[in-house]
Every structure is written in C-alpha cells, then in structure tokens.
C-alpha positions in Angstrom: -27.8 6.9 -54.9 -25.3 8.7 -52.9 -21.9 7.4 -52.9 -20.9 5.4 -49.6 -18.3 3.1 -48.2 -19.5 -0.4 -48.3 -18.6 -3.2 -45.9 -20.4 -5.5 -47.5 -19.9 -8.7 -44.8 -23.2 -7.2 -43.1 -26.2 -4.9 -43.8 -28.6 -4.4 -46.6 -25.4 -5.0 -49.1 -24.8 -8.5 -47.9 -25.8 -11.4 -50.5 -24.0 -14.5 -50.7 -20.5 -15.3 -48.8 -18.3 -12.3 -48.7 -14.7 -12.5 -50.5 -12.1 -10.1 -48.7 -15.5 -8.3 -47.2 -17.1 -8.2 -50.5 -20.3 -9.4 -52.0 -22.6 -8.6 -54.7 -24.9 -5.9 -53.3 -28.6 -7.7 -52.7 -30.6 -4.9 -54.5 -33.2 -5.2 -57.0 -31.2 -3.1 -59.3 -28.0 -5.6 -58.8 -30.2 -8.7 -59.4 -31.7 -7.0 -62.8 -28.1 -6.5 -63.9 -27.2 -10.1 -63.1 -30.1 -11.3 -65.1 -29.4 -8.9 -67.9 -25.7 -9.6 -68.2 -26.2 -13.4 -67.8 -28.7 -13.6 -70.7 -26.8 -11.4 -72.8 -23.0 -12.3 -72.6 -21.0 -15.6 -72.7 -20.4 -17.6 -69.8 -16.6 -16.8 -70.4 -17.4 -12.8 -70.4 -19.8 -13.3 -67.5 -17.7 -14.6 -65.2 -14.8 -12.3 -66.1 -16.9 -9.4 -65.3 -18.0 -10.8 -62.1 -14.2 -11.4 -61.1 -13.6 -7.5 -62.3 -16.5 -6.5 -59.8 -14.8 -8.2 -57.2 -11.3 -7.5 -57.7 -12.4 -3.7 -58.2 -14.3 -3.7 -55.0 -11.7 -5.4 -52.6 -9.0 -2.7 -54.4 -11.5 0.0 -53.3 -11.7 -1.4 -49.9 -7.9 -1.7 -49.4 -7.7 1.6 -50.7 -10.1 3.0 -48.4 -12.2 4.6 -51.3 -15.7 5.7 -50.8 -17.8 4.7 -53.7 -21.3 3.0 -54.3 -21.0 -0.9 -54.9 -24.0 -0.9 -56.9 -22.5 1.6 -59.5 -19.7 0.0 -59.6 -21.2 -3.5 -60.1 -23.2 -2.1 -63.0 -19.9 -0.7 -64.6 -18.2 -3.8 -64.0 -20.7 -6.1 -65.2 -21.3 -4.0 -68.7 -18.0 -3.2 -69.3 -17.9 -5.8 -72.1 -21.5 -6.0 -73.4 -20.1 -4.1 -76.4 -18.3 -7.5 -77.7 -21.5 -8.9 -78.0 -23.1 -8.9 -81.6 -26.6 -7.8 -79.9 -25.0 -4.4 -78.6 -22.1 -4.0 -81.1 -22.7 -0.9 -83.6 -20.8 -0.7 -86.7 -18.5 2.4 -86.3 -18.4 3.2 -82.5 -15.6 1.7 -80.1 -16.9 -1.5 -78.3 -16.3 0.5 -75.0 -18.8 2.9 -76.0 -21.3 0.4 -76.9 -20.9 -0.9 -73.6 -21.3 2.0 -72.0 -24.3 3.0 -74.0 -26.2 -0.1 -73.4 -25.5 0.5 -69.5 -26.6 3.8 -69.4 -30.2 2.6 -71.4 -30.4 -0.3 -69.0 -30.0 2.3 -65.7 -32.1 5.0 -67.3 -34.8 2.5 -67.6 -34.4 1.7 -63.9 -34.5 5.2 -62.8 -31.1 5.6 -61.7 -29.8 9.2 -61.2 -28.1 10.8 -64.4 -25.3 11.9 -62.4 -24.8 8.4 -61.5 -25.2 6.8 -64.9 -22.3 9.2 -66.1 -19.9 7.6 -63.5 -21.0 4.3 -64.9 -20.9 5.4 -68.4 -17.1 6.9 -68.3 -16.1 3.9 -66.1 -17.1 1.8 -68.9 -16.1 4.1 -71.9 -12.3 4.3 -70.3 -11.5 1.0 -69.3 -9.0 0.3 -71.9 -7.3 3.5 -71.6 -4.4 3.1 -69.1 -3.1 6.1 -67.3 -6.2 8.2 -66.9 -9.1 6.1 -64.9 -7.2 6.1 -62.0 -7.3 10.0 -61.2 -11.3 9.7 -61.8 -14.2 8.9 -59.6 -13.4 6.0 -57.7 -16.3 3.9 -59.5 -14.4 4.7 -62.9 -10.9 4.1 -61.1 -12.0 0.4 -59.8 -13.7 -0.7 -63.0 -10.3 0.0 -64.6 -8.4 -1.5 -61.7 -10.7 -4.7 -61.9 -10.2 -5.2 -65.5 -6.2 -4.7 -65.1 -6.1 -7.1 -62.6 -8.2 -9.9 -63.9 -6.7 -9.6 -67.7 -3.6 -8.2 -67.1 -2.4 -9.3 -63.6 -0.7 -6.0 -63.0 -1.7 -6.0 -59.5 -1.8 -9.8 -58.9 0.5 -9.4 -56.1 -1.6 -7.1 -53.9 -4.1 -9.8 -53.3 -4.0 -12.6 -50.8 -3.5 -15.9 -52.5 -6.5 -17.0 -50.5 -8.6 -14.0 -52.0 -7.9 -14.6 -55.5 -8.6 -18.3 -55.1 -12.2 -17.4 -53.7 -12.9 -14.9 -56.4 -11.8 -17.5 -59.0 -13.7 -20.6 -57.2 -16.8 -18.4 -57.2 -16.6 -17.4 -60.9 -13.9 -19.8 -62.5 -11.6 -18.8 -65.3 -11.1 -21.2 -68.2 -8.3 -23.7 -68.6 -6.9 -21.3 -71.7 -8.5 -18.0 -70.1 -5.5 -15.8 -71.4 -6.3 -17.1 -75.1 -10.0 -17.1 -74.8 -10.4 -13.7 -73.4 -8.1 -12.4 -76.3 -10.4 -14.3 -78.9 -13.4 -13.0 -77.3 -12.1 -9.5 -77.6 -11.3 -10.2 -81.4 -14.6 -11.7 -82.1 -15.9 -8.4 -80.8 -14.0 -6.0 -82.7 -12.7 -7.5 -85.7 -15.5 -6.1 -87.9 -14.6 -2.5 -87.1 -10.9 -2.6 -86.5 -10.9 1.1 -87.3 -12.4 1.7 -84.0 -9.2 0.7 -82.1 -6.9 3.2 -83.4 -5.2 4.9 -80.2 -6.4 1.9 -78.4 -5.0 -1.3 -76.7 -7.2 -3.4 -78.6 -5.3 -2.4 -82.2 -3.2 -5.1 -80.2 -5.5 -7.6 -80.6 -6.1 -7.2 -84.1 -2.6 -7.2 -85.0 -2.3 -10.5 -83.0 -4.6 -12.1 -85.0 -4.2 -10.5 -88.1 -0.5 -10.9 -89.1 -1.2 -8.0 -91.8 -3.1 -5.4 -90.1 -2.0 -1.9 -90.6 -3.0 -0.4 -87.4 -3.5 3.9 -87.8 -0.5 5.9 -87.0 -1.1 9.3 -85.1 1.7 11.0 -86.9 0.2 9.9 -90.1 -2.8 11.4 -89.3 -1.1 14.9 -88.8 1.2 14.4 -91.6 -1.7 13.9 -94.0 -4.4 16.3 -92.6 -5.4 19.1 -94.9 -3.3 21.9 -93.4 -0.5 23.2 -95.2 2.2 23.0 -92.3 
C-alpha cells in the first residue's frame, strides 16, 4: 500500500461529496473500518473521529504532504476506540489500546506490517504534543486532526465554509466541549495511573478534584538509586 497524494475530488478514492477536496476513500478497507467503528463507538466519538479524518486530510493537502488516505482514515477512526469498554485494558494507556485494536483489525485485512506500524504510532502518539508533527504524514496528520477538532489550535487555518461543511456532515453535539471531556473521563477513570506524563491527567483532575497526579521529579527522587 504505497503512500500517495490523493486528490479525492475524482478517481478511485472518490466517495460522497468532497469537502475541501477530501472524501472518505471508497475502498473495501475503509468501508469495513467505517462499519467497525460505527458499531463500536458512541455517535459522539464516531462523528468526532470522522471530523478528525477530514481536518487531518485537509491539513495534509494544505501542506502538500504525500500520504495514503486509507491509512490516515484507519488512524483517525481508531484513535479513540481505546476509550470503549470493549477495547479498554486495565493497565495500558487508552491510546495503546486503540492502536492495538487498529493493528489487529488491519492485520486481519492483509495490510502491510510497515503500514500498520504507521497507523499504530499515529494513534499511540496522538495525545503527545510536539512530537508527531515531525514524523510520517499519517502520524502527523492524525494529531493535526485531533488538535483541530478538540482543541481548535488551527481553527483559523480552515475557511469558514470548510469547517461548517465538516460539522454539517458529522455534527458536533450542542455541548461538545463538555461531552468530549466526559467521554475521555469515562474511558480512563478506571486506570488513572496510565495518564502519568499525559494530557489526559488533566481530565482526571478536572473530574476528581482530590486526584493526585504522578510527578516525574518525585519518581526520580523516590527511586532505589542512592544519588
């Protein structure tokens, strides 16, 4: 599955009305991904993940990056699957749970191992700011899409009609900001230790005022080393 720049306004990737020159790739793999994620996630997370794909792919076109849209679709659609009870472990970061779910799914569909690793890494690092942007476009654009839809960091880089079209296709709830924070909390509250060194520690602290987050310096000082 070679990387390519996809002009999704025409050709084999065309599926539905394009938004900013982007559509969901019209392939058996992407149809299977859509079905799996729609059956696995809540409507809130499904629509969020779909918007992340569009915002990420549009960012890729704006930056002139070369990427395989099927792989980006896989990474963006699976990036929050680890929040769901059916795919949540007791002791791993939810990002790793989602990445593992994507790896299992893609392996079952005959995707090349090197491509699976791109998807796995894109999901695993999507809450680690400052690193993915320097990596493979599938990894970088997964984070770019998340940062746009959740944090609005690049809000001004998308034309009004593009933002409105993406939201019209995959609506945000009336209280999306609070709803997505609650969804994050619901997916990780049973394993707060996995948020150490992770932005998701802020979610636990927001919902549980008495939560004591891990401290990197305390770990150093409390180690078995004498000095």
